[in-house]
C-alpha positions in Angstrom: 7.7 -13.0 11.6 3.9 -13.0 11.4 2.3 -9.6 10.8 -0.5 -8.8 13.2 -3.7 -7.6 11.5 -5.4 -5.3 14.0 -8.9 -3.7 14.0 -8.8 -0.1 15.2 -11.8 1.4 16.8 -11.8 5.2 17.1 -14.4 5.9 19.6 -16.5 9.0 20.5 -18.7 7.3 23.1 -21.1 5.6 22.6 -20.1 5.1 19.0 -17.1 4.1 16.9 -16.6 7.0 14.5 -14.4 7.4 11.4 -12.6 10.7 11.2 -10.6 12.2 8.3 -7.5 14.0 9.4 -8.8 13.2 12.9 -11.8 15.5 12.3 -15.3 15.3 10.6 -16.4 12.3 12.7 -18.9 9.9 11.1 -20.8 7.4 13.3 -20.2 3.8 12.5 -21.6 1.4 15.2 -21.4 0.4 18.8 -17.8 -0.6 19.8 -18.8 -3.8 21.4 -20.6 -5.0 18.3 -17.7 -4.1 16.0 -15.1 -5.7 18.3 -17.1 -8.9 18.3 -17.5 -8.8 14.5 -13.8 -8.3 13.9 -12.8 -10.9 16.5 -15.0 -13.5 14.7 -13.4 -12.5 11.4 -10.0 -13.4 12.8 -8.5 -10.1 13.9 -5.3 -10.6 15.9 -6.0 -7.7 18.2 -8.4 -4.9 18.8 -7.3 -1.3 19.6 -9.9 1.0 21.2 -9.0 4.7 21.2 -11.3 7.2 22.8 -10.3 10.0 20.5 -12.0 12.9 22.2 -11.4 12.3 25.9 -8.2 14.2 26.1 -9.6 17.0 24.0 -12.7 17.3 26.2 -10.5 16.7 29.3 -12.8 13.9 30.6 -12.2 10.4 31.9 -12.7 7.3 29.8 -16.1 5.6 30.0 -15.1 2.4 31.6 -18.6 0.7 31.1 -18.1 0.9 27.3 -14.6 -0.6 27.6 -15.8 -3.5 29.9 -18.7 -4.2 27.5 -16.3 -4.4 24.6 -13.7 -6.5 26.4 -16.4 -9.1 27.2 -17.0 -9.7 23.5 -13.4 -10.7 22.5 -10.7 -13.3 23.4 -7.7 -11.7 21.8 -5.4 -8.9 23.0 -7.3 -5.7 23.6 -5.6 -2.3 23.7 -7.3 0.8 25.1 -6.2 4.5 25.0 -7.5 8.0 25.6 -7.3 10.4 28.5 -4.7 8.3 30.4 -3.1 10.7 32.9 -2.3 8.8 36.0 -1.1 5.3 37.1 -4.6 4.9 38.5 -6.0 5.4 35.0 -3.8 2.5 33.8 -5.0 0.4 36.6 -8.6 1.1 36.0 -8.3 0.2 32.3 -6.5 -3.1 33.1 -9.3 -4.0 35.6 -11.8 -3.1 32.9 -10.4 -5.7 30.5 -7.6 -4.0 28.7 -4.5 -6.1 28.0 -2.5 -3.0 26.9 -2.9 0.7 27.6 -2.0 3.4 25.1 -0.9 6.9 26.2 -0.2 10.0 24.1 -1.2 13.5 25.2 -0.2 13.4 28.9 3.2 11.8 28.2 4.0 14.3 25.4 2.7 17.5 26.9 3.0 17.0 30.7 5.2 14.2 32.1 7.0 11.6 30.1 8.1 9.7 33.2 4.6 8.2 33.5 5.7 5.8 30.8 8.6 4.6 32.9 6.4 4.4 36.1 3.7 2.4 34.3 6.2 0.0 32.7 7.7 -0.8 36.0 4.4 -1.5 37.6 2.5 -3.3 34.8 5.3 -4.5 32.6 6.7 -3.1 29.3 4.5 -5.3 27.1 1.4 -3.7 28.5 2.5 -0.1 27.7 1.8 1.3 24.3 2.7 4.9 23.2 0.4 6.3 20.6 2.2 8.7 18.3 0.2 11.1 16.1 2.6 12.4 13.4 2.4 15.3 11.1 4.9 16.1 8.4 6.6 19.5 8.0 9.1 19.7 5.1 11.7 17.0 6.1 10.6 16.1 9.6 7.5 14.8 11.5 6.1 16.5 14.6 4.2 14.8 17.4 0.7 16.0 17.8 -1.8 15.4 20.6 -5.4 15.8 21.5 -6.7 14.0 18.4 -4.2 15.5 16.0 -5.0 19.1 17.1 -2.2 20.3 19.4 1.5 20.7 18.3 4.2 19.6 20.7 7.4 20.7 19.0 8.8 17.2 19.5 10.3 15.3 16.6 8.6 12.0 16.0 11.8 10.0 15.5 13.4 11.4 18.6 10.2 10.7 20.6 10.0 7.1 19.4 13.5 6.5 20.6 12.8 8.2 23.9 9.7 6.2 24.7 11.6 3.0 24.1 14.2 4.2 26.6 11.4 5.0 29.1 10.1 1.4 28.9 7.3 1.5 26.4 6.7 -2.0 24.9 5.1 -0.9 21.7 4.3 2.1 19.5 1.1 2.8 17.7 2.0 5.1 14.8 -0.7 7.3 13.2 -0.4 9.9 10.5 -2.4 13.1 10.8 -1.9 13.8 7.1 -3.0 10.3 5.9 -5.7 9.5 8.4 -9.0 8.6 6.8 -7.8 9.6 3.3 -7.7 6.0 2.1 -4.8 6.8 -0.2 -2.0 4.8 1.3 0.3 5.1 4.3 3.1 7.6 4.9 5.7 4.9 3.9 8.8 7.0 4.8 7.4 7.8 8.2 6.6 4.2 8.9 10.0 3.0 7.8 11.9 5.6 9.8 10.1 4.9 13.0 10.4 1.1 12.6 14.1 1.4 11.9 14.7 3.8 14.8 13.5 1.4 17.6 13.8 -2.2 18.7 10.2 -2.5 20.0 7.2 -3.5 17.9 5.6 -0.7 15.8 2.0 -1.0 14.7 1.3 1.4 11.8 -2.1 3.0 11.1 -3.7 5.7 8.9 -4.0 5.2 5.2 -5.3 1.8 4.1 -7.8 2.3 1.3 -7.2 -0.9 -0.6 -5.5 -4.2 0.1 -2.4 -3.2 -1.9 -1.8 -0.3 0.6 -1.4 -2.8 3.4 1.0 -5.0 1.4 3.0 -2.0 0.4 3.6 -0.7 4.0 4.5 -4.2 5.2 7.0 -4.8 2.4 8.5 -1.3 2.6 8.5 -0.5 6.4 8.4 -4.0 8.0 6.1 -3.1 10.9 5.0 -5.7 13.4 1.4 -5.0 12.8 -1.0 -3.0 10.8 -4.1 -1.3 12.3 -7.1 -1.1 9.9 -10.3 1.0 10.3 -12.0 2.3 7.1 -11.6 -0.9 5.0 -13.4 -2.8 7.8 -15.9 -0.2 9.0 -17.2 0.4 5.5 -17.3 -3.3 4.7 -14.8 -3.0 1.8 -12.8 -5.9 3.1 -13.0 -8.4 6.0 -10.1 -9.5 8.2 -10.1 -12.8 6.2 -9.9 -10.9 2.9 -6.9 -9.0 4.1 -5.1 -12.1 5.5 -5.8 -14.2 2.4 -4.5 -11.4 0.1 -1.3 -11.1 2.2 -0.7 -14.8 2.2 -1.1 -14.8 -1.6 1.8 -12.3 -1.6 4.0 -14.4 0.6 3.5 -12.3 3.7 3.1 -14.3 6.9 -0.1 -13.8 8.9 -2.0 -15.9 11.5 -4.9 -18.0 10.5 
């Protein structure tokens, strides 16, 4: 199986930002410019998450998404403030290939996952899980890692698969932006709990971190932000490093 190397854009319109623990946002660049840059470097996918839209209870800015989608010719996932089937539809019409949902499904109505999967297809529905560790369990958080849900992450991962989600984007509130490695146990437990693809994020500070999470947890993809945004490594650097360690990636 080839591991997908994905560029993750955390967006506070009109800029891509880089948070630490989902807070302390630092402006990076325009999302359309970064998406084009990473596409040209060989990214397998781009994930665009408007990280403040649910918190501010506002709609996604579709013009920014359309502008970004026009720059790339690889799968494009978009999330943030998705609350209705109409929101899914608008994002697909704006150029998204996949739509990610978190807050509304966790806090309000989980059946939106099932409804969306039946209309748009399982492969197009991604559930974004923001996990925070408490002693020996992980809790689902929402609203950019600020609001507790009481839901166990492993249980929720299994539940969203039952509801028809085609993929999970797994993020760690504890590891986000720290650049000190992934929560390996969390990643492994979620991957092993479900039969749908799991993309892991939050923690890559060096190339070895990416190799370690792939070898230990065996996700279907790894979403990278800091390494790319701060020009520490390119997509080509990451893929070449992984190939040299006998990990299959696309060219």
